[in-house]
Backbone and ligand atoms as CSV (ligand in chain L), in Angstrom:
chain,resi,resn,atom,element,x,y,z
A,1,MET,N,N,-40.827,56.790,35.093
A,1,MET,CA,C,-41.302,57.053,33.744
A,1,MET,C,C,-41.449,55.642,32.949
A,2,SER,N,N,-42.554,55.525,32.345
A,2,SER,CA,C,-42.813,54.264,31.602
A,2,SER,C,C,-41.906,54.154,30.392
A,3,ARG,N,N,-41.686,52.973,29.900
A,3,ARG,CA,C,-40.875,52.730,28.699
A,3,ARG,C,C,-41.426,53.521,27.522
A,4,LEU,N,N,-42.854,53.546,27.475
A,4,LEU,CA,C,-43.478,54.352,26.403
A,4,LEU,C,C,-43.181,55.830,26.489
A,5,ASP,N,N,-43.244,56.340,27.747
A,5,ASP,CA,C,-43.004,57.765,27.930
A,5,ASP,C,C,-41.514,58.073,27.561
A,6,TYR,N,N,-40.658,57.150,27.981
A,6,TYR,CA,C,-39.188,57.348,27.708
A,6,TYR,C,C,-39.028,57.343,26.163
A,7,SER,N,N,-39.559,56.377,25.500
A,7,SER,CA,C,-39.373,56.290,24.044
A,7,SER,C,C,-39.851,57.505,23.274
A,8,ILE,N,N,-41.024,57.970,23.746
A,8,ILE,CA,C,-41.618,59.159,23.068
A,8,ILE,C,C,-40.690,60.332,23.351
A,9,GLY,N,N,-40.261,60.466,24.579
A,9,GLY,CA,C,-39.326,61.618,24.898
A,9,GLY,C,C,-38.049,61.575,24.174
A,10,ARG,N,N,-37.480,60.366,24.006
A,10,ARG,CA,C,-36.259,60.225,23.302
A,10,ARG,C,C,-36.435,60.593,21.833
A,11,LEU,N,N,-37.459,60.169,21.224
A,11,LEU,CA,C,-37.741,60.469,19.789
A,11,LEU,C,C,-37.882,61.946,19.603
A,12,LYS,N,N,-38.653,62.606,20.546
A,12,LYS,CA,C,-38.876,63.985,20.412
A,12,LYS,C,C,-37.563,64.772,20.606
A,13,THR,N,N,-36.745,64.235,21.515
A,13,THR,CA,C,-35.448,64.897,21.731
A,13,THR,C,C,-34.516,64.693,20.545
A,14,SER,N,N,-34.518,63.473,19.937
A,14,SER,CA,C,-33.675,63.268,18.735
A,14,SER,C,C,-34.096,64.288,17.640
A,15,ARG,N,N,-35.398,64.481,17.415
A,15,ARG,CA,C,-35.790,65.426,16.394
A,15,ARG,C,C,-35.417,66.858,16.760
A,16,ALA,N,N,-35.647,67.173,17.968
A,16,ALA,CA,C,-35.266,68.616,18.426
A,16,ALA,C,C,-33.719,68.823,18.227
A,17,CYS,N,N,-32.922,67.776,18.482
A,17,CYS,CA,C,-31.430,67.936,18.410
A,17,CYS,C,C,-31.060,68.066,16.943
A,18,ILE,N,N,-31.655,67.145,16.127
A,18,ILE,CA,C,-31.405,67.244,14.706
A,18,ILE,C,C,-31.835,68.578,14.046
A,19,ASP,N,N,-33.060,68.982,14.443
A,19,ASP,CA,C,-33.454,70.319,13.905
A,19,ASP,C,C,-32.495,71.460,14.377
A,20,HIS,N,N,-32.103,71.447,15.634
A,20,HIS,CA,C,-31.212,72.435,16.113
A,20,HIS,C,C,-29.926,72.509,15.380
A,21,ALA,N,N,-29.342,71.291,15.095
A,21,ALA,CA,C,-28.126,71.120,14.331
A,21,ALA,C,C,-28.285,71.682,12.905
A,22,VAL,N,N,-29.369,71.276,12.324
A,22,VAL,CA,C,-29.622,71.729,10.923
A,22,VAL,C,C,-29.691,73.274,10.908
A,23,ALA,N,N,-30.402,73.924,11.902
A,23,ALA,CA,C,-30.409,75.346,11.942
A,23,ALA,C,C,-29.093,75.954,12.100
A,24,GLU,N,N,-28.253,75.286,12.942
A,24,GLU,CA,C,-26.905,75.878,13.293
A,24,GLU,C,C,-25.879,75.744,12.216
A,25,VAL,N,N,-25.840,74.558,11.574
A,25,VAL,CA,C,-24.723,74.210,10.695
A,25,VAL,C,C,-25.165,73.733,9.368
A,26,GLY,N,N,-26.505,73.704,9.151
A,26,GLY,CA,C,-27.060,73.237,7.771
A,26,GLY,C,C,-26.603,74.129,6.569
A,27,GLY,N,N,-26.222,75.333,6.890
A,27,GLY,CA,C,-25.757,76.228,5.766
A,27,GLY,C,C,-24.315,75.961,5.447
A,28,LEU,N,N,-23.582,75.221,6.236
A,28,LEU,CA,C,-22.144,74.972,5.866
A,28,LEU,C,C,-22.111,73.927,4.814
A,29,PRO,N,N,-21.093,74.002,3.866
A,29,PRO,CA,C,-20.987,72.991,2.844
A,29,PRO,C,C,-20.427,71.697,3.367
A,30,GLY,N,N,-20.586,70.720,2.517
A,30,GLY,CA,C,-20.028,69.372,2.874
A,30,GLY,C,C,-21.035,68.282,3.048
A,31,PRO,N,N,-20.597,67.094,3.177
A,31,PRO,CA,C,-21.529,65.918,3.151
A,31,PRO,C,C,-22.073,65.815,4.617
A,32,ILE,N,N,-23.374,65.343,4.610
A,32,ILE,CA,C,-24.042,65.058,5.937
A,32,ILE,C,C,-23.884,63.572,6.083
A,33,LEU,N,N,-23.534,63.231,7.293
A,33,LEU,CA,C,-23.267,61.787,7.601
A,33,LEU,C,C,-24.292,61.268,8.575
A,34,GLU,N,N,-24.874,60.133,8.192
A,34,GLU,CA,C,-25.935,59.531,9.044
A,34,GLU,C,C,-25.458,58.085,9.387
A,35,LEU,N,N,-25.280,57.764,10.643
A,35,LEU,CA,C,-24.728,56.435,11.006
A,35,LEU,C,C,-25.920,55.733,11.679
A,36,GLY,N,N,-26.338,54.651,10.951
A,36,GLY,CA,C,-27.475,53.839,11.445
A,36,GLY,C,C,-28.725,54.189,10.713
A,37,LEU,N,N,-29.041,53.412,9.624
A,37,LEU,CA,C,-30.258,53.716,8.896
A,37,LEU,C,C,-31.457,53.198,9.584
A,38,GLY,N,N,-31.425,52.006,10.225
A,38,GLY,CA,C,-32.501,51.425,10.835
A,38,GLY,C,C,-33.750,51.412,10.012
A,39,ASN,N,N,-34.825,52.052,10.495
A,39,ASN,CA,C,-36.023,52.103,9.702
A,39,ASN,C,C,-36.068,53.224,8.647
A,40,GLY,N,N,-35.010,54.007,8.768
A,40,GLY,CA,C,-34.885,55.180,7.822
A,40,GLY,C,C,-35.594,56.492,8.317
A,41,ARG,N,N,-35.998,56.489,9.556
A,41,ARG,CA,C,-36.774,57.674,10.023
A,41,ARG,C,C,-35.967,58.900,10.102
A,42,THR,N,N,-34.794,58.786,10.736
A,42,THR,CA,C,-34.012,60.044,10.870
A,42,THR,C,C,-33.336,60.366,9.472
A,43,PHE,N,N,-33.062,59.403,8.672
A,43,PHE,CA,C,-32.535,59.726,7.389
A,43,PHE,C,C,-33.574,60.495,6.566
A,44,ASP,N,N,-34.820,60.034,6.655
A,44,ASP,CA,C,-35.883,60.679,5.957
A,44,ASP,C,C,-36.061,62.162,6.441
A,45,HIS,N,N,-35.980,62.356,7.785
A,45,HIS,CA,C,-36.020,63.709,8.370
A,45,HIS,C,C,-34.941,64.569,7.866
A,46,LEU,N,N,-33.697,64.031,7.896
A,46,LEU,CA,C,-32.593,64.754,7.378
A,46,LEU,C,C,-32.724,65.258,5.950
A,47,ARG,N,N,-33.174,64.331,5.143
A,47,ARG,CA,C,-33.278,64.721,3.670
A,47,ARG,C,C,-34.408,65.691,3.462
A,48,GLU,N,N,-35.437,65.663,4.275
A,48,GLU,CA,C,-36.517,66.588,4.161
A,48,GLU,C,C,-36.010,67.907,4.655
A,49,SER,N,N,-35.168,67.966,5.716
A,49,SER,CA,C,-34.716,69.172,6.254
A,49,SER,C,C,-33.588,69.857,5.498
A,50,LEU,N,N,-32.903,68.989,4.702
A,50,LEU,CA,C,-31.694,69.469,3.921
A,50,LEU,C,C,-31.939,69.035,2.484
A,51,PRO,N,N,-32.898,69.585,1.813
A,51,PRO,CA,C,-33.100,69.119,0.444
A,51,PRO,C,C,-31.926,69.449,-0.495
A,52,GLY,N,N,-31.619,68.485,-1.323
A,52,GLY,CA,C,-30.523,68.688,-2.246
A,52,GLY,C,C,-29.213,68.375,-1.751
A,53,ARG,N,N,-29.045,68.070,-0.464
A,53,ARG,CA,C,-27.720,67.849,0.080
A,53,ARG,C,C,-27.317,66.361,-0.045
A,54,ASP,N,N,-26.003,66.090,-0.110
A,54,ASP,CA,C,-25.476,64.696,-0.153
A,54,ASP,C,C,-25.495,64.210,1.242
A,55,ILE,N,N,-26.317,63.195,1.479
A,55,ILE,CA,C,-26.503,62.508,2.821
A,55,ILE,C,C,-25.856,61.029,2.693
A,56,PHE,N,N,-24.784,60.793,3.331
A,56,PHE,CA,C,-24.157,59.449,3.211
A,56,PHE,C,C,-24.532,58.687,4.519
A,57,VAL,N,N,-25.052,57.419,4.305
A,57,VAL,CA,C,-25.549,56.679,5.342
A,57,VAL,C,C,-24.749,55.385,5.559
A,58,PHE,N,N,-24.333,55.183,6.793
A,58,PHE,CA,C,-23.643,53.982,7.255
A,58,PHE,C,C,-24.611,52.899,7.787
A,59,GLU,N,N,-24.605,51.784,7.256
A,59,GLU,CA,C,-25.496,50.767,7.815
A,59,GLU,C,C,-24.897,49.315,7.616
A,60,LEU,N,N,-25.158,48.475,8.592
A,60,LEU,CA,C,-24.705,47.139,8.500
A,60,LEU,C,C,-25.542,46.278,7.584
A,61,GLU,N,N,-26.824,46.422,7.757
A,61,GLU,CA,C,-27.809,45.639,6.967
A,61,GLU,C,C,-29.085,46.348,6.677
A,62,ILE,N,N,-29.468,46.469,5.451
A,62,ILE,CA,C,-30.663,47.322,5.155
A,62,ILE,C,C,-31.916,46.644,5.608
A,63,ALA,N,N,-32.680,47.381,6.426
A,63,ALA,CA,C,-34.006,46.854,6.781
A,63,ALA,C,C,-35.018,47.975,6.963
A,64,ALA,N,N,-34.791,49.069,6.139
A,64,ALA,CA,C,-35.608,50.241,6.226
A,64,ALA,C,C,-36.798,50.209,5.335
A,65,HIS,N,N,-37.757,51.043,5.652
A,65,HIS,CA,C,-38.885,51.265,4.739
A,65,HIS,C,C,-38.371,51.466,3.402
A,66,PRO,N,N,-38.886,50.884,2.290
A,66,PRO,CA,C,-38.408,51.020,0.902
A,66,PRO,C,C,-38.308,52.473,0.475
A,67,ASP,N,N,-39.086,53.295,0.936
A,67,ASP,CA,C,-39.091,54.755,0.554
A,67,ASP,C,C,-37.905,55.410,1.153
A,68,CYS,N,N,-37.273,54.808,2.189
A,68,CYS,CA,C,-36.237,55.558,3.042
A,68,CYS,C,C,-34.916,54.916,2.897
A,69,ILE,N,N,-34.551,54.380,1.688
A,69,ILE,CA,C,-33.247,53.762,1.446
A,69,ILE,C,C,-32.515,54.667,0.507
A,70,PRO,N,N,-31.280,54.999,0.904
A,70,PRO,CA,C,-30.483,55.929,0.029
A,70,PRO,C,C,-30.055,55.168,-1.173
A,71,ASP,N,N,-29.718,55.879,-2.262
A,71,ASP,CA,C,-29.187,55.217,-3.415
A,71,ASP,C,C,-27.719,54.671,-3.105
A,72,ASP,N,N,-27.352,53.801,-4.014
A,72,ASP,CA,C,-26.057,53.043,-3.748
A,72,ASP,C,C,-24.872,54.015,-3.560
A,73,ASP,N,N,-24.889,55.152,-4.318
A,73,ASP,CA,C,-23.766,56.089,-4.199
A,73,ASP,C,C,-23.696,56.736,-2.786
A,74,HIS,N,N,-24.829,56.661,-2.028
A,74,HIS,CA,C,-24.859,57.381,-0.723
A,74,HIS,C,C,-24.992,56.381,0.452
A,75,LEU,N,N,-24.616,55.115,0.102
A,75,LEU,CA,C,-24.743,54.081,1.180
A,75,LEU,C,C,-23.377,53.418,1.441
A,76,LEU,N,N,-22.971,53.481,2.712
A,76,LEU,CA,C,-21.728,52.856,3.051
A,76,LEU,C,C,-22.116,51.654,3.852
A,77,LEU,N,N,-22.266,50.556,3.102
A,77,LEU,CA,C,-22.798,49.320,3.593
A,77,LEU,C,C,-21.705,48.496,4.243
A,78,GLY,N,N,-21.923,48.045,5.490
A,78,GLY,CA,C,-20.961,47.164,6.200
A,78,GLY,C,C,-20.771,47.672,7.565
A,79,ASP,N,N,-19.902,46.923,8.278
A,79,ASP,CA,C,-19.612,47.267,9.639
A,79,ASP,C,C,-18.822,48.648,9.757
A,80,ILE,N,N,-19.201,49.473,10.693
A,80,ILE,CA,C,-18.543,50.745,10.792
A,80,ILE,C,C,-16.961,50.558,11.039
A,81,LYS,N,N,-16.603,49.433,11.575
A,81,LYS,CA,C,-15.158,49.276,11.764
A,81,LYS,C,C,-14.376,49.312,10.372
A,82,ASP,N,N,-15.114,48.888,9.409
A,82,ASP,CA,C,-14.526,48.911,8.091
A,82,ASP,C,C,-14.917,50.163,7.279
A,83,THR,N,N,-16.155,50.647,7.459
A,83,THR,CA,C,-16.603,51.791,6.615
A,83,THR,C,C,-16.116,53.133,7.148
A,84,LEU,N,N,-15.931,53.289,8.448
A,84,LEU,CA,C,-15.560,54.618,8.938
A,84,LEU,C,C,-14.131,54.940,8.498
A,85,PRO,N,N,-13.067,53.986,8.495
A,85,PRO,CA,C,-11.817,54.345,7.953
A,85,PRO,C,C,-11.902,54.689,6.449
A,86,LEU,N,N,-12.760,53.962,5.762
A,86,LEU,CA,C,-12.925,54.318,4.313
A,86,LEU,C,C,-13.421,55.745,4.111
A,87,ALA,N,N,-14.435,56.067,5.002
A,87,ALA,CA,C,-15.072,57.416,4.929
A,87,ALA,C,C,-14.082,58.487,5.204
A,88,VAL,N,N,-13.094,58.312,6.116
A,88,VAL,CA,C,-12.108,59.272,6.537
A,88,VAL,C,C,-11.294,59.560,5.212
A,89,ALA,N,N,-10.906,58.553,4.472
A,89,ALA,CA,C,-10.127,58.775,3.220
A,89,ALA,C,C,-10.965,59.612,2.258
A,90,ARG,N,N,-12.220,59.488,2.292
A,90,ARG,CA,C,-13.130,60.200,1.276
A,90,ARG,C,C,-13.587,61.596,1.717
A,91,PHE,N,N,-13.870,61.755,3.053
A,91,PHE,CA,C,-14.585,62.960,3.485
A,91,PHE,C,C,-13.708,63.772,4.475
A,92,ALA,N,N,-12.472,63.494,4.669
A,92,ALA,CA,C,-11.685,64.103,5.689
A,92,ALA,C,C,-11.954,65.559,5.899
A,93,GLY,N,N,-12.330,65.912,7.100
A,93,GLY,CA,C,-12.578,67.319,7.578
A,93,GLY,C,C,-13.645,68.056,6.903
A,94,GLN,N,N,-14.564,67.384,6.197
A,94,GLN,CA,C,-15.598,68.115,5.402
A,94,GLN,C,C,-16.953,68.149,5.981
A,95,ALA,N,N,-17.330,67.152,6.771
A,95,ALA,CA,C,-18.811,67.028,7.167
A,95,ALA,C,C,-19.124,68.039,8.191
A,96,PRO,N,N,-20.292,68.859,7.948
A,96,PRO,CA,C,-20.714,69.790,8.919
A,96,PRO,C,C,-21.672,69.197,9.889
A,97,LEU,N,N,-22.270,68.007,9.659
A,97,LEU,CA,C,-23.254,67.489,10.560
A,97,LEU,C,C,-23.100,65.923,10.481
A,98,PHE,N,N,-23.002,65.360,11.715
A,98,PHE,CA,C,-22.868,63.895,11.836
A,98,PHE,C,C,-23.911,63.411,12.810
A,99,HIS,N,N,-24.846,62.615,12.304
A,99,HIS,CA,C,-25.867,62.012,13.313
A,99,HIS,C,C,-25.562,60.549,13.428
A,100,ALA,N,N,-25.472,60.195,14.643
A,100,ALA,CA,C,-25.248,58.700,14.960
A,100,ALA,C,C,-26.350,58.226,15.807
A,101,ASP,N,N,-27.065,57.209,15.333
A,101,ASP,CA,C,-28.133,56.582,16.143
A,101,ASP,C,C,-27.892,55.051,16.042
A,102,VAL,N,N,-27.034,54.616,17.030
A,102,VAL,CA,C,-26.755,53.169,16.923
A,102,VAL,C,C,-26.851,52.558,18.347
A,103,GLY,N,N,-27.579,53.279,19.234
A,103,GLY,CA,C,-27.607,52.733,20.609
A,103,GLY,C,C,-28.762,51.807,20.854
A,104,SER,N,N,-28.708,51.186,22.040
A,104,SER,CA,C,-29.819,50.294,22.453
A,104,SER,C,C,-29.958,50.650,23.951
A,105,PHE,N,N,-30.723,49.771,24.683
A,105,PHE,CA,C,-30.812,49.957,26.061
A,105,PHE,C,C,-29.731,49.442,26.886
A,106,ASP,N,N,-28.762,48.765,26.165
A,106,ASP,CA,C,-27.618,48.189,26.829
A,106,ASP,C,C,-26.453,49.222,26.894
A,107,HIS,N,N,-26.249,49.704,28.115
A,107,HIS,CA,C,-25.192,50.692,28.319
A,107,HIS,C,C,-23.772,50.312,28.027
A,108,ALA,N,N,-23.497,48.928,28.235
A,108,ALA,CA,C,-22.085,48.531,27.882
A,108,ALA,C,C,-21.957,48.405,26.398
A,109,ILE,N,N,-22.948,47.977,25.634
A,109,ILE,CA,C,-22.840,47.945,24.213
A,109,ILE,C,C,-22.781,49.346,23.619
A,110,ASN,N,N,-23.566,50.257,24.158
A,110,ASN,CA,C,-23.516,51.659,23.738
A,110,ASN,C,C,-22.099,52.234,23.902
A,111,ALA,N,N,-21.544,52.014,25.079
A,111,ALA,CA,C,-20.160,52.577,25.368
A,111,ALA,C,C,-19.155,51.968,24.447
A,112,ALA,N,N,-19.336,50.628,24.089
A,112,ALA,CA,C,-18.287,49.999,23.223
A,112,ALA,C,C,-18.405,50.621,21.772
A,113,ILE,N,N,-19.646,50.818,21.363
A,113,ILE,CA,C,-19.843,51.256,19.959
A,113,ILE,C,C,-19.352,52.768,19.868
A,114,ALA,N,N,-19.714,53.529,20.944
A,114,ALA,CA,C,-19.330,54.866,21.028
A,114,ALA,C,C,-17.755,55.051,20.925
A,115,ALA,N,N,-17.063,54.115,21.661
A,115,ALA,CA,C,-15.652,54.185,21.560
A,115,ALA,C,C,-15.080,53.830,20.187
A,116,GLN,N,N,-15.828,53.001,19.476
A,116,GLN,CA,C,-15.439,52.690,18.099
A,116,GLN,C,C,-15.572,53.901,17.165
A,117,ILE,N,N,-16.613,54.677,17.356
A,117,ILE,CA,C,-16.976,55.748,16.449
A,117,ILE,C,C,-16.205,57.030,16.748
A,118,GLU,N,N,-16.074,57.345,18.043
A,118,GLU,CA,C,-15.573,58.646,18.496
A,118,GLU,C,C,-14.312,59.115,17.844
A,119,PRO,N,N,-13.229,58.277,17.793
A,119,PRO,CA,C,-11.947,58.716,17.184
A,119,PRO,C,C,-12.168,59.204,15.789
A,120,PHE,N,N,-13.107,58.743,15.032
A,120,PHE,CA,C,-13.259,59.045,13.627
A,120,PHE,C,C,-13.935,60.384,13.403
A,121,VAL,N,N,-14.745,60.827,14.494
A,121,VAL,CA,C,-15.514,62.034,14.324
A,121,VAL,C,C,-14.703,63.273,13.942
A,122,PRO,N,N,-13.693,63.652,14.730
A,122,PRO,CA,C,-12.896,64.874,14.412
A,122,PRO,C,C,-12.189,64.712,13.025
A,123,GLN,N,N,-11.930,63.456,12.648
A,123,GLN,CA,C,-11.257,63.244,11.383
A,123,GLN,C,C,-12.229,63.491,10.205
A,124,LEU,N,N,-13.482,63.223,10.351
A,124,LEU,CA,C,-14.471,63.304,9.307
A,124,LEU,C,C,-14.997,64.706,9.116
A,125,MET,N,N,-15.027,65.448,10.266
A,125,MET,CA,C,-15.792,66.663,10.309
A,125,MET,C,C,-15.025,67.991,10.318
A,126,ARG,N,N,-15.771,69.048,9.873
A,126,ARG,CA,C,-15.254,70.410,9.997
A,126,ARG,C,C,-15.283,70.697,11.540
A,127,PRO,N,N,-14.321,71.408,12.000
A,127,PRO,CA,C,-14.267,71.748,13.459
A,127,PRO,C,C,-15.497,72.607,13.838
A,128,ASP,N,N,-16.109,73.368,12.888
A,128,ASP,CA,C,-17.251,74.147,13.289
A,128,ASP,C,C,-18.598,73.414,13.051
A,129,GLY,N,N,-18.464,72.093,12.775
A,129,GLY,CA,C,-19.702,71.273,12.573
A,129,GLY,C,C,-20.273,70.853,13.864
A,130,LEU,N,N,-21.364,70.091,13.806
A,130,LEU,CA,C,-22.054,69.549,14.973
A,130,LEU,C,C,-22.318,68.158,14.932
A,131,VAL,N,N,-22.193,67.434,16.072
A,131,VAL,CA,C,-22.422,66.060,16.165
A,131,VAL,C,C,-23.764,65.844,16.967
A,132,VAL,N,N,-24.654,65.004,16.452
A,132,VAL,CA,C,-25.918,64.647,17.179
A,132,VAL,C,C,-25.860,63.229,17.373
A,133,THR,N,N,-26.017,62.600,18.552
A,133,THR,CA,C,-25.777,61.246,18.831
A,133,THR,C,C,-26.610,60.715,19.943
A,134,SER,N,N,-27.032,59.384,19.733
A,134,SER,CA,C,-27.802,58.699,20.755
A,134,SER,C,C,-26.831,58.036,21.832
A,135,VAL,N,N,-25.524,58.000,21.484
A,135,VAL,CA,C,-24.541,57.415,22.432
A,135,VAL,C,C,-23.573,58.503,22.827
A,136,ALA,N,N,-23.238,58.634,24.112
A,136,ALA,CA,C,-22.257,59.663,24.467
A,136,ALA,C,C,-20.918,59.479,24.047
A,137,PHE,N,N,-20.193,60.662,23.629
A,137,PHE,CA,C,-18.809,60.677,23.259
A,137,PHE,C,C,-18.055,61.509,24.354
A,138,PRO,N,N,-17.518,60.819,25.289
A,138,PRO,CA,C,-16.918,61.460,26.445
A,138,PRO,C,C,-15.694,62.380,26.114
A,139,ASN,N,N,-15.155,62.191,25.020
A,139,ASN,CA,C,-13.858,62.915,24.721
A,139,ASN,C,C,-14.127,64.127,23.731
A,140,LEU,N,N,-15.435,64.338,23.375
A,140,LEU,CA,C,-15.638,65.499,22.580
A,140,LEU,C,C,-16.221,66.652,23.346
A,141,GLN,N,N,-16.226,67.874,22.777
A,141,GLN,CA,C,-16.713,69.047,23.476
A,141,GLN,C,C,-18.227,69.074,23.496
A,142,PRO,N,N,-18.912,69.005,24.626
A,142,PRO,CA,C,-20.372,68.981,24.642
A,142,PRO,C,C,-20.873,70.290,24.135
A,143,TYR,N,N,-22.052,70.227,23.504
A,143,TYR,CA,C,-22.785,71.416,22.926
A,143,TYR,C,C,-24.128,71.347,23.557
A,144,PRO,N,N,-24.568,72.550,23.975
A,144,PRO,CA,C,-25.829,72.581,24.747
A,144,PRO,C,C,-27.045,72.066,23.852
A,145,LEU,N,N,-27.895,71.246,24.590
A,145,LEU,CA,C,-29.068,70.670,23.849
A,145,LEU,C,C,-30.103,71.779,23.664
A,146,PRO,N,N,-31.003,71.662,22.698
A,146,PRO,CA,C,-32.033,72.690,22.536
A,146,PRO,C,C,-33.058,72.663,23.752
A,147,ALA,N,N,-33.817,73.715,23.790
A,147,ALA,CA,C,-34.842,73.767,24.836
A,147,ALA,C,C,-35.768,72.587,24.704
A,148,GLY,N,N,-36.195,71.980,25.817
A,148,GLY,CA,C,-37.117,70.916,25.793
A,148,GLY,C,C,-36.544,69.533,25.671
A,149,ALA,N,N,-35.283,69.467,25.321
A,149,ALA,CA,C,-34.608,68.140,25.099
A,149,ALA,C,C,-34.473,67.492,26.421
A,150,ILE,N,N,-34.608,66.159,26.526
A,150,ILE,CA,C,-34.441,65.392,27.731
A,150,ILE,C,C,-32.988,65.027,27.826
A,151,PRO,N,N,-32.204,65.483,28.880
A,151,PRO,CA,C,-30.797,65.165,29.013
A,151,PRO,C,C,-30.607,63.719,29.090
A,152,ASP,N,N,-29.448,63.256,28.538
A,152,ASP,CA,C,-28.954,61.902,28.550
A,152,ASP,C,C,-29.854,60.908,27.731
A,153,THR,N,N,-30.781,61.429,26.955
A,153,THR,CA,C,-31.439,60.528,25.940
A,153,THR,C,C,-30.812,60.788,24.543
A,154,TYR,N,N,-30.204,61.957,24.360
A,154,TYR,CA,C,-29.475,62.329,23.211
A,154,TYR,C,C,-28.412,63.308,23.613
A,155,PHE,N,N,-27.346,63.512,22.721
A,155,PHE,CA,C,-26.175,64.315,23.017
A,155,PHE,C,C,-25.878,65.123,21.745
A,156,MET,N,N,-25.194,66.238,22.076
A,156,MET,CA,C,-24.690,67.021,20.970
A,156,MET,C,C,-23.252,67.489,21.401
A,157,TYR,N,N,-22.440,67.524,20.417
A,157,TYR,CA,C,-20.956,67.896,20.560
A,157,TYR,C,C,-20.438,68.703,19.412
A,158,ARG,N,N,-19.435,69.499,19.671
A,158,ARG,CA,C,-18.486,69.991,18.689
A,158,ARG,C,C,-17.490,68.814,18.375
A,159,PRO,N,N,-17.072,68.643,17.089
A,159,PRO,CA,C,-16.198,67.509,16.841
A,159,PRO,C,C,-14.738,67.855,17.185
A,160,ILE,N,N,-14.526,68.396,18.325
A,160,ILE,CA,C,-13.143,68.700,18.739
A,160,ILE,C,C,-12.941,68.169,20.130
A,161,PRO,N,N,-11.723,67.831,20.578
A,161,PRO,CA,C,-11.530,67.232,21.882
A,161,PRO,C,C,-11.953,68.091,23.060
A,162,ALA,N,N,-12.473,67.433,24.052
A,162,ALA,CA,C,-13.073,68.159,25.199
A,162,ALA,C,C,-11.893,68.799,25.994
L,1,SAM,N1,N,-31.993,56.324,13.106
L,1,SAM,C1,C,-32.715,55.129,12.684
L,1,SAM,C2,C,-34.125,55.522,12.437
L,1,SAM,O1,O,-34.535,56.559,12.801
L,1,SAM,O2,O,-34.872,54.637,11.873
L,1,SAM,C3,C,-32.611,54.004,13.716
L,1,SAM,C4,C,-31.166,53.422,13.743
L,1,SAM,S1,S,-31.196,51.852,14.610
L,1,SAM,C5,C,-31.443,52.349,16.270
L,1,SAM,C6,C,-29.481,51.538,14.604
L,1,SAM,C7,C,-28.918,50.949,13.347
L,1,SAM,O3,O,-27.533,50.945,13.392
L,1,SAM,C8,C,-29.378,49.539,12.931
L,1,SAM,O4,O,-30.070,49.548,11.711
L,1,SAM,C9,C,-28.116,48.763,12.867
L,1,SAM,O5,O,-28.114,47.748,11.875
L,1,SAM,C10,C,-27.042,49.784,12.717
L,1,SAM,N2,N,-25.788,49.336,13.293
L,1,SAM,C11,C,-25.515,48.900,14.494
L,1,SAM,N3,N,-24.229,48.550,14.560
L,1,SAM,C12,C,-23.611,48.843,13.390
L,1,SAM,C13,C,-22.341,48.678,12.917
L,1,SAM,N4,N,-21.305,48.206,13.732
L,1,SAM,N5,N,-22.060,49.049,11.635
L,1,SAM,C14,C,-23.005,49.641,10.924
L,1,SAM,N6,N,-24.263,49.774,11.230
L,1,SAM,C15,C,-24.574,49.320,12.542
């Protein structure tokens, strides 16, 4: 599979997983958490899919399209090693949907950042919520991907130990 085909498949899978999670848990109350603003593509998709909801975005450094930058009240700017503990104090057990897109093509880096994020997920989320992520969380309970999703390009979990 070419890099282009892989990238297209991964993006389509990310959208399918986000849409699936929105359909499953979008009706539950609580803050939506978006880890990794990047260009703002998935943030924009989430806010279009969940109008009027509070979406809090974690990002190290803003480099998004100007139309896709959350307001200051919804931005947790800084390294997740600092912002995730602060978020737990604020959102403990409340989030129904957590989307994390912080991966790269480097599997070692992905595993390291996943290990940083994973312990905070059950602390931040409602147990009946859903996690959608570009990096695998080996200690959370896997949730079936929607039809057509390409396995191992994106992952879904319940925020409870496997
Ligand atoms: N979902 C985004 C989109 O659709 O445009 C793409 C996100 S991009 C792949 C990953 C983002 O995660 C980058 O903007 C990067 O700055 C951010 N990031 C990576 N490591 C981080 C860290 N330790 N703390 C906070 N943000 C981080």
